[in-house]
Structure formats: structure tokens, C-alpha cells
C-alpha positions in Angstrom: 36.2 6.6 29.9 35.5 2.9 30.4 32.4 3.7 32.4 31.1 5.9 29.5 31.7 3.1 27.0 29.8 0.6 29.2 26.9 3.0 29.5 26.8 3.5 25.7 26.9 -0.2 25.0 24.0 -0.8 27.5 22.0 1.9 25.8 22.6 0.5 22.3 21.6 -3.0 23.4 18.4 -1.6 25.0 17.5 0.2 21.8 18.2 -2.9 19.8 16.0 -5.0 22.0 13.2 -2.5 21.8 13.4 -2.4 18.0 13.4 -6.1 17.9 10.3 -6.3 20.1 8.6 -3.7 18.0 9.3 -5.7 14.8 7.8 -8.8 16.3 4.8 -7.0 17.6 4.1 -5.5 14.2 4.4 -8.9 12.6 2.0 -10.4 15.1 -0.5 -7.6 14.5 -0.3 -8.1 10.7 -0.7 -11.8 11.0 -3.9 -11.2 13.0 -5.5 -9.7 9.9 -5.7 -13.1 8.2 -9.3 -14.4 7.9 -10.8 -17.8 7.0 -12.9 -16.5 4.1 -14.5 -19.4 2.2 -14.7 -23.3 2.4 -15.8 -25.9 0.0 -16.4 -29.2 1.7 -17.6 -31.3 -1.3 -15.9 -30.6 -4.6 -17.3 -32.7 -7.4 -17.2 -30.5 -10.5 -15.6 -27.4 -9.1 -12.1 -25.9 -9.1 -9.2 -28.3 -9.7 -5.9 -28.3 -7.9 -2.5 -28.4 -9.6 -2.8 -32.1 -10.0 -6.0 -31.9 -12.0 -8.3 -33.3 -9.2 -11.3 -31.9 -7.4 -10.6 -31.6 -3.6 -12.1 -29.7 -0.7 -10.4 -26.3 -0.2 -10.0 -23.6 2.5 -9.6 -20.0 1.4 -7.6 -17.4 3.5 -8.0 -13.7 3.1 -5.7 -10.8 4.0 -7.8 -7.9 5.3 -4.8 -5.6 6.0 -3.1 -3.0 3.8 0.3 -4.8 4.0 1.6 -8.1 2.8 1.3 -10.9 5.4 3.4 -14.1 5.4 1.6 -17.2 6.5 4.7 -19.3 6.9 4.8 -21.0 10.2 1.1 -20.5 10.9 -1.1 -23.5 11.8 -4.3 -24.6 10.0 -6.2 -27.2 11.9 -9.5 -29.0 12.0 -11.6 -30.9 14.5 -14.5 -32.8 12.8 -15.7 -34.7 15.9 -15.9 -31.8 18.3 -17.1 -28.7 16.6 -16.7 -26.3 19.5 -17.1 -22.6 18.9 -14.0 -20.7 19.8 -14.2 -17.5 21.9 -11.3 -15.2 21.5 -11.1 -14.5 25.3 -10.7 -18.0 26.6 -7.1 -18.6 25.5 -7.8 -21.9 23.8 -4.7 -23.5 22.4 -3.9 -26.3 19.9 -3.1 -28.6 22.8 -6.5 -27.9 24.4 -8.3 -29.0 21.2 -6.2 -32.0 20.0 -3.6 -33.0 22.6 0.1 -32.9 21.8 0.5 -35.4 18.8 -2.6 -35.0 16.6 -1.5 -35.4 12.9 -4.4 -33.2 11.6 -2.6 -30.0 12.7 -0.9 -28.5 9.7 2.0 -26.0 10.0 2.4 -23.9 6.8 5.9 -24.6 5.6 8.5 -21.9 5.7 10.7 -20.8 2.8 7.9 -20.6 0.1 7.5 -17.2 -1.3 4.0 -18.0 -2.3 2.9 -18.0 1.3 3.0 -14.2 1.3 -0.5 -12.9 0.9 -0.7 -9.5 -0.7 -3.2 -6.8 0.6 -6.8 -7.8 0.1 -5.8 -10.9 -1.7 -6.5 -14.7 -1.1 -4.6 -17.9 -0.6 -6.1 -21.3 -1.3 -5.3 -24.5 0.7 -6.4 -28.0 -0.5 -7.8 -30.2 2.3 -6.8 -33.5 0.6 -4.7 -35.1 3.3 -1.6 -35.2 1.1 1.0 -32.7 2.3 3.7 -34.3 0.2 2.1 -32.7 -2.8 3.2 -29.2 -1.9 2.9 -26.3 0.5 -0.8 -25.7 -0.1 -1.9 -29.3 0.4 -3.0 -29.9 4.0 -2.4 -32.9 6.1 -6.1 -33.3 6.9 -9.4 -33.7 5.0 -12.8 -32.2 5.6 -15.7 -34.4 6.9 -18.5 -34.5 4.4 -21.1 -35.6 7.1 -20.1 -33.9 10.4 -19.6 -30.3 11.3 -16.0 -29.1 10.6 -14.3 -26.8 13.1 -11.5 -25.0 11.3 -9.1 -22.7 13.1 -6.0 -20.7 12.3 -3.2 -20.1 14.8 -0.1 -18.0 14.7 3.4 -19.5 14.4 3.8 -19.9 18.2 0.9 -22.5 18.1 -0.9 -20.6 20.9 -2.0 -17.3 19.5 -5.5 -17.6 18.0 -6.2 -15.8 14.7 -9.5 -17.0 13.4 -11.9 -19.9 13.3 -15.2 -21.0 11.8 -17.5 -24.0 12.2 -18.9 -25.3 8.9 -22.3 -26.9 9.5 -23.0 -30.4 8.6 -25.0 -31.3 5.5 -23.0 -29.3 2.9 -24.2 -29.5 -0.7 -21.8 -30.5 -3.4 -20.1 -27.6 -5.3 -21.7 -25.0 -3.0 -19.2 -23.2 -0.7 -19.7 -21.7 2.7 -18.2 -18.3 3.1 -18.3 -14.8 4.5 -20.9 -12.5 3.0 -18.1 -10.0 2.2 -14.4 -10.7 2.2 -12.8 -10.3 5.7 -15.9 -9.2 7.5 -16.7 -9.9 11.1 -19.9 -9.7 13.1 -19.3 -6.0 14.1 -18.6 -5.0 10.5 -21.9 -6.6 9.4 -23.8 -4.9 12.2 -22.4 -1.5 11.2 -23.2 -2.1 7.6 -26.9 -3.0 8.4 -27.2 0.0 10.8 -25.6 2.6 8.6 -26.4 1.5 5.0 -30.1 1.5 4.3 -29.6 0.1 0.9 -27.7 -3.0 2.1 -29.4 -6.1 0.8 -27.0 -8.8 2.0 -29.1 -10.0 4.9 -28.1 -10.4 8.5 -26.0 -13.5 8.2 -22.3 -13.3 8.3 -21.7 -16.8 6.8 -23.8 -17.8 3.8 -23.7 -20.5 1.0 -22.4 -19.5 -2.4 -23.8 -21.2 -5.5 -21.3 -19.2 -7.5 -18.1 -20.5 -6.0 -15.3 -18.0 -6.0 -11.9 -19.7 -5.1 -9.0 -17.2 -4.8 -11.5 -14.4 -5.7 -13.8 -12.0 -4.0 -16.9 -13.5 -2.3 -19.0 -10.5 -3.3 -18.5 -9.4 -6.9 -19.4 -5.7 -7.3 -21.0 -5.2 -10.6 -22.6 -1.8 -9.9 -22.1 1.3 -7.8 -24.8 2.6 -5.4 -23.3 6.1 -5.6 -23.4 6.1 -9.4 -26.9 4.8 -9.4 -28.1 7.4 -6.9 -26.4 10.2 -8.9 -28.1 9.0 -12.0 -31.4 9.1 -10.3 -31.1 12.5 -8.6 -29.1 14.3 -11.3 -30.0 12.8 -14.7 -29.2 16.0 -16.6 -25.8 16.6 -15.0 -26.6 20.2 -14.0 -25.7 19.5 -10.4 -22.4 18.1 -11.4 -21.6 21.1 -13.5 -22.5 23.6 -10.8 -20.5 21.7 -8.3 -17.4 21.5 -10.5 -17.6 25.2 -11.4 -18.1 26.1 -7.7 -15.0 24.0 -6.6 -12.8 25.7 -9.3 -14.1 29.2 -8.4 -13.5 28.6 -4.7 -10.0 27.3 -5.4 -9.1 30.4 -7.5 -10.5 32.7 -4.9 -8.4 31.0 -2.2 -5.3 31.3 -4.4 -6.0 35.0 -5.0 -6.5 35.8 -1.4 -3.4 33.9 -0.3 -1.1 35.6 -2.9 -2.6 39.0 -2.0 -1.9 38.4 1.7 1.6 37.1 1.0 2.4 40.1 -1.2 1.3 42.6 1.4 3.3 40.8 4.1 6.4 40.9 1.8 6.0 44.6 1.1 5.5 45.4 4.8 8.7 43.4 5.8 10.7 45.1 3.0 9.6 48.5 4.3 10.6 47.6 7.8 14.0 46.3 6.7 14.7 49.4 4.6 13.8 51.7 7.6 16.1 49.7 9.8 19.1 49.4 7.5 19.0 52.8 5.7 17.4 55.0 8.3 14.6 56.0 6.0 11.4 57.5 7.1 8.2 55.6 6.7 7.2 57.8 3.7 10.6 57.2 2.0 10.4 53.4 2.6 6.9 53.3 1.2 8.1 55.0 -2.0 11.1 52.7 -2.4 9.1 49.5 -1.7 5.9 50.6 -3.4 7.2 50.6 -6.9 4.8 48.9 -9.4 5.5 45.6 -11.1 5.7 47.4 -14.5 8.6 49.4 -13.4 10.5 46.4 -12.1 9.8 44.7 -15.5 11.2 47.7 -17.4 14.4 47.7 -15.3 14.9 44.0 -15.8 14.4 44.3 -19.5 16.9 47.1 -19.7 19.5 45.2 -17.7 19.0 42.2 -20.0 19.4 44.2 -23.2 22.6 45.9 -21.8 24.3 42.7 -20.7 23.2 40.2 -23.4 25.0 40.6 -26.8 22.9 38.2 -28.7 19.5 36.6 -28.4 20.8 33.1 -29.2 24.5 32.6 -28.5 24.7 29.1 -30.1 24.0 30.6 -33.6 26.8 33.3 -33.4 30.3 32.7 -34.8 32.9 35.1 -33.4 36.4 35.2 -34.9 39.1 37.1 -33.0 42.8 37.5 -33.8 45.0 35.6 -31.3 48.8 36.4 -31.1 50.9 33.4 -30.6 54.7 33.1 -30.3 54.8 29.7 -31.9 53.5 28.8 -35.3 53.6 25.4 -36.9 55.0 27.0 -40.1 58.2 27.9 -38.2 58.8 24.3 -37.0 62.0 22.6 -37.7 60.3 20.1 -39.9 59.8 22.8 -42.5 63.6 23.3 -42.8 64.0 19.9 -44.3 65.0 20.1 -48.0 65.0 16.4 -48.7 63.1 13.5 -47.2 65.0 11.0 -45.1 66.3 8.0 -46.9 64.7 4.8 -45.6 66.9 1.8 -45.4 
């Protein structure tokens, strides 16, 4: 008995540890969907922070279909050594800065606003004033040198994303991805597969129309709609296609119901032959009755069992024999009312 309890306890602990590891692995995968999306180095007349001042900012984009919490992640910068990061060389924060560099900013925990919804953005102000709130970084961007910006997971070692902003940035012109959350492979696929793509072959481009906390590429038209207007201006193709889809759907329903009906009749015939000992001809007669006959039988049963069409409009009074009547109560034998004193 004790041995069985010990085995059960060990199994439960193993399952719990596996579930815990699965939760942490899913969280890590979801954190990896965060992308550095757009940066404004020189902010003179652009977007203002919650204190009413123009400061440089860094925009983070969530490219996944689930909400990702940035709490505990590290945003960091190295203005003097703008080295490109390669995802396979296991570079860590210590490798870039050493152990006590104040420019490494951990995103505070406990703020519900650090949760980035699917395909949404989060804006951080690079003003060197972290005491102003969660989204005010402890470092600033260099206006003259290249800025290497990196994002690491909460363990301080797992690399998520990075970008090097070139030197010589122009005031109020941001530097961002050509489309939100894209990488080099996504851009290559778009150029190869989409002949109408006009975004160029550069992944990072300057934006004269700065879009903080908004999509980098604002879609104001649809290529599919324009192509449809060009090839089917009268709408005849759309009409034929719609009618064809409806006809095919109705035909599929007809065939499916016909097949199901035949199968049900065949099974009923087989069941009648097994239970009643009928021959195949007798079973065919008993199971081959038409729907009109069944409808007539059902209507006859309904008329025979239902007394009224609408029961809630009928008032039925029946005589009920009772041994007790309130008129024979003892209170009726009083000849005089009681005297109240």
C-alpha cells in the first residue's frame, strides 16, 4: 500500500514538473515574438510623452497571436560599439557591457500596461529618466553616433531582437521596419512571391510620416479589390461565382440527404428481418412506406389525442365532491359576536 502511494506521488510530481516546464517554454516562445519596430533618435516637434516633452523613443511590436508581457525583459543600448548581433553566437548582456553598466534597463514588473496585445505596439521613451515611470528608459540615444539597441529576455541572456540605427539621423524622421514585425526572410518571400510589391528591397527604411504606437505601413487600398475591379468591372464574374457556389452547396446537401435516407431504410429493413423474421419482400413493404403515409398517420394520432388546439384558451369546469365545506364550519354556528373587553 505504501509503495503504491509513493509511486503515485512520484508520478504526480513528475507530471507537475513537466507542466511547469511546458508553461515556461511557451512563455519563452511568446516573448521571442517581440520585435524592435521603429526608433526616433531626434525628436524636436514630434510625439510628446506623458510629461509634455519631446524625447527619443523606441517602439516594440508583438508579432504573435497572443498577448505577451514584457515585464522583466531588458532593453539596452551601446552607442560607442555598434556591433551587429548574430543570433547564433550566444552574445549576452555581460559580453556587451560588463556587469555594472547603468544603460541596461529592465522593464519593471507589476505594471499591467507592459502586456502587449496581439499585433499591437508599446512605446518606450529613451530620456534617461526611469523615475518618471515604467516606459521611461534609463539611457538616451546618441544623436551623432550609431545606436545599437537590443532586447533580451528576463533571464538577461536569451536574445530576442536587435537593430543598429545608423548615424546621421534627421530630426523628426524615424527609422523603422518597412512592415510591422517583418524580418529579412519575410521581405525576401514578399519580393519573390508578390509581383506587385513596391516597398523596395530594404528591411529598415526612414519614415517621414512618423507612426508611434501605430502601424509602420498604413494600408489605404487593397490589391485584391483593385485587381477585381480591373478584371470584372461589370460584376458578371462575381455573380456567376456566387450562384455556382450556392448550386454546388445545394447539390452536395441533396446527395448527402439522399445517401443518408437510403442507408437508414436499408438498416431498418435489416433490423426488421432480424427481429420479426420477415422476408426481404415483407421488410421492403414495411420500411418502404411513403412520407405522405407517415404524415397522415401522425396527423390522425394528433387529432385523436389532442382535445383542443390551444389549451391555454380553454376553461374547463368540473364538479368536485368534498367532505368538508367552509359553510359547515363551526364559525357559522355563532349567533352573536364575541364581546370584546
